[in-house]
C-alpha positions as CSV (number, residue, x, y, z in Angstrom):
1,M,24.9,5.4,-5.2
2,V,23.9,8.7,-7.3
3,R,22.5,6.5,-9.9
4,A,20.5,4.4,-7.0
5,A,19.2,7.7,-5.5
6,R,18.1,9.3,-8.8
7,R,16.0,6.2,-9.6
8,V,14.3,6.3,-5.6
9,G,13.7,10.3,-6.2
10,L,12.1,9.1,-9.6
11,A,9.6,6.6,-8.2
12,S,9.4,9.0,-5.1
13,L,8.3,11.6,-7.5
14,G,5.5,9.6,-9.1
15,E,4.4,8.7,-6.0
16,V,3.9,12.5,-4.6
17,V,1.6,12.9,-7.9
18,G,0.1,10.0,-8.6
19,R,-1.5,9.4,-4.3
20,A,-2.0,13.1,-3.9
21,V,-5.9,12.7,-4.7
22,N,-5.8,9.8,-2.3
23,I,-4.3,12.2,0.3
24,A,-7.3,14.5,-0.9
25,L,-10.3,12.3,-0.8
26,P,-11.2,11.9,2.7
27,F,-10.5,15.6,3.0
28,L,-12.8,16.2,0.2
29,L,-16.0,13.9,1.8
30,L,-15.6,15.2,5.3
31,A,-15.9,18.7,3.6
32,L,-19.0,17.7,1.7
33,H,-21.2,15.3,3.9
34,G,-18.8,15.3,7.6
35,P,-18.0,12.3,9.5
36,G,-21.0,9.3,9.6
37,D,-22.1,6.5,8.4
38,A,-22.3,6.7,4.8
39,V,-18.6,7.9,4.6
40,D,-17.3,5.3,7.4
41,R,-19.0,2.8,4.9
42,F,-17.4,3.9,1.9
43,F,-13.8,3.9,3.4
44,I,-13.9,0.5,4.7
45,A,-15.3,-0.4,0.8
46,L,-11.7,1.2,-0.2
47,A,-10.0,-0.6,2.7
48,L,-11.6,-4.2,1.3
49,A,-10.5,-3.5,-2.2
50,F,-6.9,-2.2,-0.8
51,F,-6.5,-5.3,1.0
52,V,-6.9,-6.9,-2.4
53,F,-4.7,-4.4,-4.8
54,G,-2.5,-3.0,-2.2
55,S,-1.4,-6.1,0.0
56,I,-1.9,-8.6,-2.4
57,G,-1.4,-7.1,-5.3
58,N,2.2,-5.3,-4.2
59,A,3.6,-8.7,-3.0
60,M,2.8,-10.1,-6.3
61,T,4.7,-7.1,-7.9
62,L,7.7,-7.6,-5.7
63,A,7.8,-11.5,-6.1
64,L,7.8,-11.1,-10.1
65,V,11.0,-8.1,-10.5
66,P,13.3,-10.8,-9.9
67,L,11.5,-13.0,-12.8
68,F,11.5,-10.3,-15.0
69,V,15.1,-9.4,-14.1
70,E,16.7,-12.7,-14.9
71,R,14.8,-12.7,-18.2
72,P,14.5,-9.6,-19.4
73,G,11.9,-9.2,-22.3
74,M,9.8,-12.5,-21.8
75,R,5.8,-12.4,-23.2
76,W,4.1,-14.5,-20.8
77,N,1.0,-16.7,-21.1
78,G,-1.5,-15.6,-18.3
79,R,-4.3,-17.2,-18.5
80,S,-3.9,-18.7,-15.2
81,F,-2.6,-15.8,-13.6
82,L,-6.1,-14.1,-15.3
83,I,-8.2,-16.6,-13.5
84,V,-7.2,-16.5,-9.8
85,S,-7.1,-12.9,-10.3
86,M,-10.6,-12.7,-11.0
87,A,-11.5,-15.7,-8.1
88,C,-9.9,-13.3,-6.2
89,A,-12.0,-10.3,-6.7
90,A,-15.4,-12.2,-6.8
91,C,-14.3,-13.6,-3.3
92,L,-14.0,-9.9,-2.4
93,A,-17.2,-9.5,-4.0
94,A,-19.4,-11.5,-1.9
95,L,-18.0,-10.0,1.5
96,P,-20.9,-7.0,1.3
97,A,-21.8,-7.4,5.2
98,W,-20.1,-3.7,5.3
99,M,-23.3,-2.4,4.0
100,E,-26.2,-4.4,5.0
101,L,-27.6,-1.0,7.0
102,S,-31.4,-1.2,6.4
103,N,-30.4,2.9,4.7
104,V,-28.6,1.4,2.0
105,A,-30.6,1.7,-1.5
106,L,-30.2,-2.4,-3.2
107,T,-28.7,-0.4,-6.3
108,E,-26.1,1.2,-3.9
109,R,-25.2,-1.7,-2.7
110,A,-24.9,-3.6,-5.8
111,T,-22.5,-0.8,-7.2
112,A,-20.1,-0.2,-4.8
113,V,-19.5,-4.3,-4.3
114,L,-19.2,-4.6,-8.3
115,A,-17.0,-1.4,-8.4
116,V,-14.6,-2.9,-5.1
117,A,-14.6,-6.2,-7.3
118,I,-13.0,-4.6,-10.0
119,M,-11.0,-1.8,-8.1
120,S,-9.2,-5.3,-7.2
121,L,-9.0,-7.3,-10.2
122,A,-7.2,-4.3,-11.8
123,G,-4.3,-3.8,-9.6
124,L,-4.1,-7.6,-9.8
125,L,-3.8,-7.9,-13.1
126,G,-1.5,-4.8,-13.5
127,A,1.2,-6.1,-11.6
128,P,3.1,-7.8,-14.1
129,A,3.2,-4.6,-15.3
130,V,4.6,-2.2,-12.8
131,A,6.9,-5.5,-12.1
132,T,8.3,-5.2,-15.5
133,L,8.6,-1.2,-15.1
134,N,10.7,-1.9,-11.9
135,A,12.7,-4.3,-13.6
136,T,14.0,-2.4,-16.4
137,H,14.4,0.8,-13.9
138,R,11.2,2.5,-15.3
139,Y,10.1,3.6,-11.5
140,G,7.7,7.0,-11.9
141,L,5.0,6.2,-14.1
142,P,3.1,3.4,-11.9
143,G,2.3,6.0,-9.1
144,L,2.0,8.4,-11.4
145,M,-0.7,6.5,-13.0
146,W,-2.9,6.6,-9.1
147,S,-3.2,10.5,-11.0
148,L,-6.2,9.0,-12.8
149,R,-8.3,9.0,-9.7
150,L,-8.3,12.4,-10.0
151,L,-11.0,12.9,-12.8
152,P,-14.0,10.8,-10.5
153,V,-12.8,12.2,-7.6
154,G,-12.6,16.1,-9.5
155,A,-16.0,15.1,-11.0
156,Y,-17.2,14.5,-7.6
157,A,-16.4,17.4,-5.8
158,I,-18.0,19.9,-9.0
159,W,-21.1,17.6,-8.4
160,A,-20.9,17.7,-4.4
161,P,-24.6,16.2,-3.8
162,V,-26.1,17.3,-0.8
163,A,-26.3,13.6,0.3
164,P,-24.1,11.1,-0.2
165,H,-23.7,9.0,-3.7
166,L,-20.6,7.3,-2.5
167,G,-21.5,4.1,-4.5
168,T,-21.3,6.2,-7.6
169,L,-17.7,7.4,-6.5
170,L,-16.4,3.8,-6.0
171,A,-17.5,3.4,-9.7
172,G,-16.1,6.1,-10.6
173,L,-13.0,5.1,-9.1
174,A,-13.0,1.4,-10.3
175,F,-12.8,2.9,-14.0
176,A,-9.9,4.7,-13.2
177,D,-8.0,1.9,-12.1
178,V,-9.1,-0.2,-15.1
179,A,-7.6,2.5,-17.7
180,R,-4.5,2.7,-15.0
181,A,-3.7,-0.9,-15.2
182,A,-4.2,-0.7,-19.6
183,V,-1.8,2.2,-19.8
184,L,0.6,0.1,-17.6
185,H,0.3,-2.5,-19.4
186,V,0.4,-1.4,-22.6
187,S,3.9,0.7,-21.7
188,A,4.8,-2.2,-20.3
189,G,5.7,-3.7,-23.3
190,R,2.2,-5.4,-22.5
191,P,4.2,-8.9,-20.7
192,W,1.3,-11.8,-20.2
193,T,-0.9,-12.6,-23.4
194,L,-3.0,-14.9,-23.9
195,R,-1.3,-16.9,-26.6
196,A,-0.7,-20.9,-25.8
197,G,2.3,-20.9,-26.9
198,D,4.2,-18.5,-24.5
199,E,5.3,-19.9,-20.9
200,P,2.7,-19.5,-17.8
201,L,3.0,-17.3,-15.9
202,R,3.9,-18.1,-12.4
203,V,4.6,-16.9,-9.1
204,P,8.1,-18.8,-8.2
205,R,7.3,-20.9,-5.1
206,A,9.5,-19.1,-2.9
207,A,7.3,-16.3,-3.2
208,M,4.1,-18.0,-2.0
209,H,5.4,-17.2,1.3
210,L,5.6,-14.0,0.7
211,L,2.4,-13.9,-0.7
212,A,0.5,-15.3,2.3
213,G,2.8,-12.6,4.7
214,A,1.1,-9.3,2.8
215,I,-2.7,-11.5,3.0
216,I,-1.8,-11.9,6.6
217,V,0.0,-8.2,7.2
218,G,-3.5,-7.2,4.7
219,L,-5.7,-8.3,7.5
220,L,-4.0,-5.5,10.3
221,P,-5.8,-2.4,8.5
222,L,-9.3,-4.4,8.5
223,A,-9.3,-5.4,11.6
224,V,-7.9,-1.3,13.3
225,R,-11.0,0.0,11.3
226,A,-13.5,-2.6,12.2
227,M,-11.9,-1.6,15.8
228,A,-12.2,2.0,14.8
229,L,-16.1,2.0,14.5
230,V,-16.7,0.8,17.9
231,D,-15.7,4.6,18.8
232,G,-18.6,5.6,17.6
233,E,-20.0,7.0,13.8
234,G,-17.9,9.0,12.3
235,A,-14.9,7.7,14.4
236,L,-13.5,5.5,11.6
237,S,-13.7,8.4,9.0
238,L,-10.9,10.4,11.0
239,F,-9.0,8.3,11.8
240,E,-9.2,6.7,7.8
241,A,-8.5,11.2,7.1
242,A,-5.4,11.2,9.1
243,D,-4.3,7.1,7.7
244,R,-4.4,8.1,4.2
245,V,-2.0,11.2,4.5
246,Y,0.3,9.0,6.9
247,G,0.0,6.2,4.1
248,A,0.8,8.4,1.5
249,M,3.7,9.4,3.4
250,A,5.1,6.0,4.0
251,S,4.2,5.1,0.6
252,L,7.0,8.1,-0.5
253,A,9.1,6.8,1.9
254,S,9.1,3.2,1.5
255,I,7.9,2.8,-2.7
256,G,10.4,4.5,-3.8
257,V,13.2,2.7,-1.7
258,G,11.7,-0.4,-2.0
259,S,11.2,-0.7,-5.8
260,V,14.7,0.0,-6.1
261,S,15.8,-2.1,-3.2
262,A,14.4,-4.9,-4.8
263,V,16.2,-4.9,-8.0
264,Y,19.7,-3.9,-6.5
265,L,19.3,-6.9,-4.0
266,A,18.3,-9.0,-7.0
267,R,21.1,-8.4,-8.9
268,L,23.4,-7.8,-5.6
269,G,25.1,-11.2,-6.4
270,E,26.6,-10.3,-9.7
271,T,28.6,-7.7,-8.1
272,R,32.3,-7.0,-7.2
273,D,31.3,-6.8,-3.7
274,P,28.0,-7.8,-2.8
275,V,28.9,-7.8,1.0
276,R,29.8,-4.2,0.7
277,G,26.7,-3.6,-1.3
278,W,24.4,-5.1,1.4
279,R,25.7,-2.7,3.7
280,L,25.4,0.8,1.7
281,I,22.0,-0.7,1.5
282,Q,21.2,-0.8,5.4
283,G,23.1,2.4,6.1
284,A,21.0,4.1,3.0
285,T,17.5,2.7,4.3
286,L,18.9,3.8,8.2
287,A,19.0,7.4,7.0
288,W,16.3,7.6,4.5
289,G,13.5,6.0,7.4
290,L,15.3,8.6,10.0
291,G,14.6,12.0,6.9
292,W,11.0,10.8,6.0
293,L,10.4,10.2,10.1
294,A,11.6,14.2,10.7
295,L,9.8,15.5,7.8
296,A,6.6,13.8,8.9
297,L,6.6,15.1,12.1
298,T,8.2,18.8,11.4
299,A,4.8,18.5,8.8
300,G,2.5,17.9,11.5
301,L,3.5,19.8,13.8
302,I,3.5,23.1,11.3
303,A,0.3,21.9,9.8
304,P,-1.9,23.9,11.8
305,E,-0.2,27.4,11.0
306,V,0.4,26.3,7.4
307,M,-3.2,26.4,7.1
308,T,-4.3,29.0,8.7
309,W,-1.5,31.2,6.9
310,L,-3.1,29.6,3.8
311,G,-6.9,31.0,4.5
312,F,-8.3,27.5,6.0
313,A,-9.7,27.4,9.6
314,W,-8.7,25.1,12.0
315,A,-11.2,22.7,13.5
316,T,-11.3,20.5,16.1
317,G,-11.5,17.5,13.7
318,H,-8.6,18.9,12.5
319,D,-6.5,18.3,16.0
320,I,-7.7,14.8,16.1
321,V,-6.8,13.9,12.5
322,R,-3.4,15.8,13.4
323,D,-2.1,13.7,16.5
324,L,-3.9,10.6,14.6
325,F,-1.0,11.1,11.7
326,L,1.4,12.1,14.2
327,V,1.4,8.7,15.9
328,L,0.9,7.0,12.9
329,A,4.6,8.7,11.6
330,L,6.3,7.4,14.2
331,G,6.4,4.4,12.9
332,I,7.8,5.2,9.0
333,P,11.3,4.0,9.8
334,G,9.8,0.6,10.5
335,V,7.8,0.5,7.7
336,V,10.9,1.6,5.5
337,A,13.7,-0.5,7.1
338,S,11.1,-3.6,7.2
339,G,10.4,-3.4,3.8
340,V,13.9,-3.5,3.0
341,F,14.7,-6.6,5.2
342,G,11.8,-8.6,3.8
343,R,13.2,-8.1,0.1
344,R,16.5,-9.2,2.0
345,L,15.1,-12.6,2.9
346,L,13.6,-13.1,-0.3
347,A,16.9,-12.2,-2.5
348,Q,18.5,-14.8,0.2
349,G,15.9,-17.3,-0.5
350,L,14.7,-17.1,3.2
351,A,11.2,-16.3,2.4
352,H,9.7,-18.7,4.5
353,H,10.6,-16.8,7.8
354,L,8.1,-13.3,5.9
355,V,4.6,-15.6,7.5
356,P,5.9,-15.6,10.8
357,V,7.4,-12.0,10.5
358,A,3.9,-11.5,9.1
359,L,2.2,-13.0,12.2
360,S,4.0,-11.4,14.9
361,S,3.7,-7.4,13.6
362,V,0.1,-8.9,13.3
363,A,-0.5,-10.0,16.8
364,T,1.6,-6.8,17.9
365,G,-0.8,-4.6,16.2
366,L,-4.0,-6.1,17.8
367,V,-3.1,-6.7,21.0
368,A,-1.2,-3.2,21.2
369,G,-4.4,-2.1,20.2
370,A,-7.0,-3.4,22.1
371,L,-4.6,-2.3,24.9
372,L,-4.4,0.8,24.5
373,S,-7.7,1.9,22.6
374,P,-10.0,1.8,25.8
375,R,-7.5,4.2,27.7
376,L,-6.3,6.3,24.4
377,G,-9.5,5.4,21.6
378,L,-8.2,6.6,18.2
379,P,-4.7,7.1,19.1
380,G,-4.3,3.6,20.8
381,L,-5.3,2.3,17.9
382,A,-2.4,4.4,15.7
383,A,0.0,3.4,18.1
384,G,-0.2,-0.4,17.7
385,L,0.1,0.0,13.9
386,A,3.4,2.3,14.6
387,L,4.6,-0.4,17.2
388,S,3.5,-3.6,14.5
389,Q,5.8,-1.9,11.9
390,Y,9.1,-2.6,14.4
391,V,8.0,-6.0,15.3
392,A,8.6,-6.6,11.8
393,C,11.4,-5.1,10.8
394,I,13.5,-6.3,14.1
395,H,12.1,-9.8,13.7
396,S,13.7,-9.4,10.3
397,A,16.8,-8.2,11.1
398,L,16.8,-11.1,13.9
399,V,16.4,-13.4,11.4
400,L,19.4,-12.2,9.2
401,R,21.6,-12.1,11.6
402,R,21.4,-15.6,12.8
403,E,21.4,-16.4,8.7
404,G,24.6,-14.1,8.6
405,W,23.9,-10.7,7.7
406,N,26.4,-10.7,4.8
407,A,25.7,-14.1,3.2
408,H,25.6,-13.9,-0.6
409,P,21.8,-13.5,-2.2
410,R,20.9,-16.7,-3.2
411,A,17.7,-17.4,-5.3
412,G,14.6,-19.3,-3.7
């Protein structure tokens, strides 16, 4: 347990350092340009890219970990993988509806579309490297490398243009993501090549359910952002600021323990007492999620006093962002638990349940958001997202209970 805790800590530390720039980004843009139409479009663009490299890319990483644990040190032929990744990025580039406004220059549109496609492709191509690093217990580097985004964000902060040039910022983020993918690929020992003699890199068939579930779940943030646009110009910018802080904290709570648990669950059947090991994982998951919930709520509640003490003004917009964060943070234990339970389903060969779990979670988030937002506004959308996490957790737990909580993991 001490070794596992240390590995979770290293993974989380990498996330802390690497994702700090993603937390700062919305506050920088709100400070420079204020909430408005241009900033809203920028965050819709990032949401589209994250749908690919965040939802699908992270699911692909998780799907490949058991394969790389079972066959360490192999190099795979990634031609098919490269073609599929490029096709996925190209499909995303064909969805520029978020920029179809008369006040957006053609060059700005083209730059943004290309940047979003490159970010998506870089995230997908880096997935095997992240899986290789996780399988060999090197958890910190993938999160740490997100700090490369500090270069374009810092340059934009120094430039501080009066009029938004957010297509340029997107291009800078795309180049940073390409550099991240390259560093991870080399650090992982170049796990995939284009040599014909290597065995083809294919996602295990059982993991197709995982990818399908990730695609379904990834649609929820896009739908919620579309619903936030109804609240008026700038509403999405405020929601994005809160969601970025929450997303970073939820990532710290879930990615570290999730990366480690994926490897431990893949190897649980090799241990002397897998039943005891699974129970320890459950207990650690509960304690970890509640600890992060307490930390998030405390941070949100004392934020005004801390900012005042540091000499920063606390404005009305900050109140909205803080309140949204507090509502979103209520879902953190559900995020942690559903992530571990989902990995348990995958390890036991029960991946076909992931799609129904995803559907129930997304349906809950959409229905709850649609019912609550007319009365509560943006906090209603946040409450729907938080509730959806617990539905995913409970649904997964019910499946595991029906199949046998203590069943030994099996490949599938």
